[in-house]
C-alpha positions as CSV (number, residue, x, y, z in Angstrom):
1,X,59.4,2.9,-30.0
2,X,58.4,-0.8,-29.9
3,X,57.4,-2.6,-33.1
4,X,53.8,-2.6,-31.9
5,X,53.9,1.2,-31.4
6,X,55.4,1.7,-34.9
7,X,52.7,-0.5,-36.4
8,X,50.0,1.3,-34.5
9,X,51.3,4.7,-35.6
10,X,51.4,3.6,-39.2
11,X,47.8,2.4,-39.1
12,X,46.6,5.6,-37.5
13,X,48.3,7.8,-40.0
14,X,47.2,5.7,-43.0
15,X,44.8,7.7,-45.1
16,X,42.8,4.7,-46.5
17,X,41.0,1.8,-45.1
18,X,39.9,-1.7,-46.0
19,X,36.4,-0.6,-46.9
20,X,37.4,1.4,-50.0
21,X,40.2,3.8,-49.2
22,X,38.2,6.9,-48.4
23,X,39.1,6.8,-44.7
24,X,35.5,6.6,-43.5
25,X,35.8,3.5,-41.3
26,X,39.1,4.8,-39.8
27,X,37.6,8.2,-39.0
28,X,34.5,6.7,-37.5
29,X,36.7,4.4,-35.3
30,X,38.8,7.3,-34.1
31,X,35.8,9.4,-33.4
32,X,34.1,6.7,-31.4
33,X,37.3,6.0,-29.5
34,X,37.6,9.7,-28.5
35,X,34.0,9.7,-27.4
36,X,34.6,6.7,-25.2
37,X,37.7,8.2,-23.6
38,X,35.8,11.5,-23.0
39,X,32.9,9.8,-21.4
40,X,35.2,7.8,-19.1
41,X,36.8,11.1,-18.0
42,X,33.4,12.7,-17.5
43,X,32.1,9.8,-15.5
44,X,35.0,10.1,-13.1
45,X,34.3,13.8,-12.6
46,X,30.5,13.2,-12.3
47,X,31.0,10.7,-9.5
48,X,32.5,13.5,-7.4
49,X,29.5,15.8,-7.9
50,X,27.7,16.7,-4.6
51,X,24.2,15.3,-4.4
52,X,22.4,16.1,-1.2
53,X,19.3,14.0,-1.9
54,X,16.9,12.9,-4.6
55,X,13.3,13.9,-5.1
56,X,10.7,11.3,-4.2
57,X,7.7,10.7,-6.5
58,X,5.5,13.2,-4.7
59,X,8.1,16.0,-4.9
60,X,8.7,15.3,-8.6
61,X,5.0,15.6,-9.3
62,X,4.7,18.8,-7.3
63,X,7.5,20.3,-9.3
64,X,5.8,19.2,-12.5
65,X,8.3,16.7,-13.8
66,X,6.8,14.3,-16.3
67,X,6.7,10.7,-15.4
68,X,7.1,8.2,-18.2
69,X,4.6,5.9,-16.4
70,X,1.9,8.5,-16.1
71,X,2.6,10.4,-19.3
72,X,4.2,8.1,-21.8
73,X,3.4,10.2,-24.9
74,X,4.8,13.4,-23.4
75,X,7.8,11.5,-22.2
76,X,8.6,10.2,-25.6
77,X,8.6,13.8,-27.0
78,X,11.2,14.7,-24.5
79,X,13.2,11.6,-25.3
80,X,13.2,12.7,-29.0
81,X,14.3,16.2,-28.1
82,X,17.1,14.8,-26.0
83,X,18.3,12.8,-29.0
84,X,18.2,15.9,-31.2
85,X,20.2,17.9,-28.7
86,X,22.7,15.1,-28.1
87,X,23.4,14.7,-31.8
88,X,24.2,18.3,-31.9
89,X,26.5,17.9,-28.9
90,X,28.6,15.1,-30.4
91,X,32.3,15.8,-31.0
92,X,32.3,18.9,-28.9
93,X,32.1,20.0,-25.3
94,X,30.2,22.7,-23.4
95,X,27.4,23.3,-25.8
96,X,24.5,25.6,-24.9
97,X,20.9,25.4,-25.9
98,X,18.6,28.4,-25.7
99,X,14.9,28.0,-25.1
100,X,12.9,31.1,-25.8
101,X,9.3,31.7,-26.9
102,X,6.9,33.6,-29.0
103,X,4.7,34.6,-26.1
104,X,4.8,34.3,-22.3
105,X,3.6,31.0,-20.7
106,X,4.5,29.2,-17.5
107,X,4.7,26.0,-19.6
108,X,8.0,27.3,-21.1
109,X,9.9,26.9,-17.8
110,X,8.2,23.6,-17.2
111,X,9.3,22.4,-20.6
112,X,12.9,23.6,-19.9
113,X,13.2,21.9,-16.6
114,X,11.8,18.6,-17.9
115,X,14.3,18.7,-20.8
116,X,17.2,19.3,-18.4
117,X,16.0,16.4,-16.4
118,X,15.6,14.0,-19.3
119,X,19.1,14.8,-20.5
120,X,20.7,13.4,-17.4
121,X,19.2,10.0,-17.9
122,X,22.5,9.3,-19.5
123,X,24.8,8.7,-16.6
124,X,27.8,10.3,-18.3
125,X,25.9,13.6,-18.8
126,X,25.2,16.5,-16.5
127,X,22.8,19.4,-17.2
128,X,22.6,23.0,-16.0
129,X,19.5,25.1,-16.3
130,X,20.1,28.8,-16.3
131,X,16.8,30.5,-15.5
132,X,16.5,34.1,-16.9
133,X,12.7,34.0,-16.2
134,X,13.0,34.2,-12.4
135,X,10.4,31.5,-11.8
136,X,9.6,30.4,-8.3
137,X,9.9,26.7,-9.3
138,X,13.6,27.2,-10.1
139,X,14.1,28.6,-6.6
140,X,12.2,25.6,-5.2
141,X,14.4,23.3,-7.3
142,X,17.6,24.7,-5.8
143,X,16.2,25.7,-2.4
144,X,18.0,29.0,-3.0
145,X,15.5,31.6,-1.9
146,X,18.0,33.3,0.4
147,X,21.1,32.7,-1.7
148,X,22.8,34.4,-4.7
149,X,21.7,33.9,-8.3
150,X,22.8,35.1,-11.7
151,X,21.9,38.8,-11.2
152,X,23.8,38.8,-7.9
153,X,26.8,37.3,-9.6
154,X,26.6,40.0,-12.3
155,X,26.4,42.7,-9.7
156,X,29.2,41.5,-7.4
157,X,32.6,40.7,-8.7
158,X,33.4,38.9,-5.4
159,X,30.9,36.1,-6.0
160,X,32.4,33.1,-7.8
161,X,30.4,31.1,-10.3
162,X,30.4,28.0,-8.1
163,X,28.4,29.9,-5.5
164,X,25.4,30.4,-7.8
165,X,25.2,26.8,-9.1
166,X,22.9,24.7,-7.0
167,X,22.1,21.0,-6.9
168,X,18.6,19.7,-7.4
169,X,16.8,16.6,-6.4
170,X,17.5,15.2,-9.9
171,X,20.9,13.5,-10.0
172,X,23.5,15.4,-12.1
173,X,21.1,18.3,-12.8
174,X,22.1,21.7,-11.6
175,X,20.4,25.1,-11.7
176,X,21.3,28.8,-11.7
177,X,18.3,30.9,-10.5
178,X,17.9,34.5,-11.8
179,X,18.8,36.1,-8.4
180,X,17.5,39.0,-6.3
181,X,19.0,42.0,-8.2
182,X,16.7,44.0,-10.4
183,X,18.2,43.7,-13.9
184,X,16.4,43.4,-17.2
185,X,17.3,40.4,-19.2
186,X,18.9,42.6,-21.8
187,X,21.2,44.2,-19.2
188,X,22.2,40.8,-17.9
189,X,23.2,39.3,-21.3
190,X,25.2,42.4,-22.3
191,X,27.7,42.0,-19.5
192,X,31.3,40.7,-19.5
193,X,30.4,38.7,-16.3
194,X,27.7,36.8,-18.3
195,X,30.4,35.8,-20.8
196,X,32.7,34.7,-18.0
197,X,30.0,32.6,-16.4
198,X,29.1,30.8,-19.6
199,X,32.8,30.0,-20.3
200,X,33.2,28.7,-16.8
201,X,30.1,26.5,-16.7
202,X,30.7,24.9,-20.1
203,X,34.3,24.0,-19.2
204,X,33.5,22.7,-15.7
205,X,32.2,19.4,-17.1
206,X,33.0,18.4,-20.6
207,X,29.8,16.3,-21.0
208,X,27.5,19.0,-19.8
209,X,24.3,20.3,-21.5
210,X,23.6,23.9,-20.5
211,X,20.1,25.2,-21.1
212,X,19.2,28.9,-21.0
213,X,15.5,29.5,-20.6
214,X,14.8,33.1,-21.6
215,X,11.7,35.4,-21.5
216,X,9.6,35.6,-24.7
217,X,11.2,37.4,-27.6
218,X,8.8,40.4,-27.4
219,X,9.9,40.9,-23.8
220,X,13.7,40.9,-24.4
221,X,15.4,44.0,-25.9
222,X,18.1,43.1,-28.3
223,X,17.3,39.4,-28.1
224,X,19.7,38.9,-31.0
225,X,22.5,39.1,-28.4
226,X,21.5,35.7,-27.1
227,X,22.3,34.1,-30.5
228,X,26.0,34.5,-29.9
229,X,26.0,32.8,-26.6
230,X,24.4,29.5,-27.7
231,X,25.0,26.6,-30.1
232,X,21.4,25.5,-30.5
233,X,18.0,27.2,-30.3
234,X,14.5,25.9,-29.5
235,X,11.5,28.2,-30.0
236,X,8.5,27.5,-27.9
237,X,5.1,28.5,-29.2
238,X,2.4,28.5,-26.5
239,X,-0.9,27.5,-28.2
240,X,-3.4,30.2,-28.6
241,X,-1.2,33.0,-27.3
242,X,0.3,34.4,-30.5
243,X,-0.4,34.9,-34.2
244,X,1.4,33.8,-37.3
245,X,2.8,37.4,-37.5
246,X,4.3,37.0,-34.0
247,X,5.9,33.7,-35.0
248,X,7.5,35.1,-38.2
249,X,8.8,38.2,-36.3
250,X,10.3,36.0,-33.6
251,X,12.0,33.7,-36.1
252,X,13.5,36.8,-37.7
253,X,15.5,37.5,-34.5
254,X,17.0,34.0,-34.2
255,X,20.1,32.6,-35.8
256,X,18.7,30.1,-38.4
257,X,21.9,28.1,-38.5
258,X,21.5,27.3,-34.8
259,X,17.8,26.7,-34.9
260,X,16.9,23.0,-34.2
261,X,13.1,23.1,-33.8
262,X,9.8,24.5,-32.6
263,X,7.9,23.0,-29.7
264,X,4.1,23.7,-29.5
265,X,3.2,24.0,-25.8
266,X,-0.2,23.9,-24.0
267,X,-1.4,21.2,-26.3
268,X,-1.4,17.4,-25.7
269,X,-3.4,14.5,-27.0
270,X,-7.1,14.3,-26.2
271,X,-7.3,18.2,-26.4
272,X,-5.9,18.4,-22.9
273,X,-3.8,21.5,-22.2
274,X,-0.2,21.0,-21.3
275,X,-0.6,23.9,-18.9
276,X,-3.4,22.0,-17.1
277,X,-1.3,18.8,-17.1
278,X,1.4,20.7,-15.3
279,X,-1.0,22.7,-13.1
280,X,-0.2,26.0,-14.8
281,X,-3.2,26.5,-17.0
């Protein structure tokens, strides 16, 4: 080993540092260095991702993506949510965020897809939206109306994971639609194939945010099973569609250690409904 190599090895192994001997500066430096290396590796992978085309402004609006120019206050909320999720993602790879709700509302899926889109503003990040709701907008996002989805993958061992991941018109954002097979959400999440899928998609790109958007807690039997799949949980509360009792009951089924926040939907400044803003009210 060269003299430089020996000196470097000694510095890396040294427990103290010039700031006071507790190792804080050294650990921070090493952590940031690993993040830099990982992001360079991720960027190389991401450059090879297939991207058929990008949505124009009209298409983004039709699919109810928020524009920072038209809705700056709503956009800032998503920016803050991105920061919270990203902080939870630091130092690890393949983290999964669950979005579920206290009551059914079309705004839940709209929120989820906007969050997936805002995450990829960082060029070293990819996002994957797994739609357990079966919304028509997700099919439109992926143009997958005649193609396999999650339920088809669960039902057919011959379908590989890559065949149900579809590009969208948002760069570095991918989706997995629910599919055509008639499964309840509870049946889907109990399967070994579901576990296999989540392991695969989280390892495919190290800097990937996976978002599972699930039906409301009252609609999902054994919703507690979703807790074990994810690292972070967001609970959506559609305004005026549930009671305090519903909220408390829903919270009781979620893993508190993974809970990162509640988002109140269908409410925006000036008493305008988020649902109306997105055309779903």
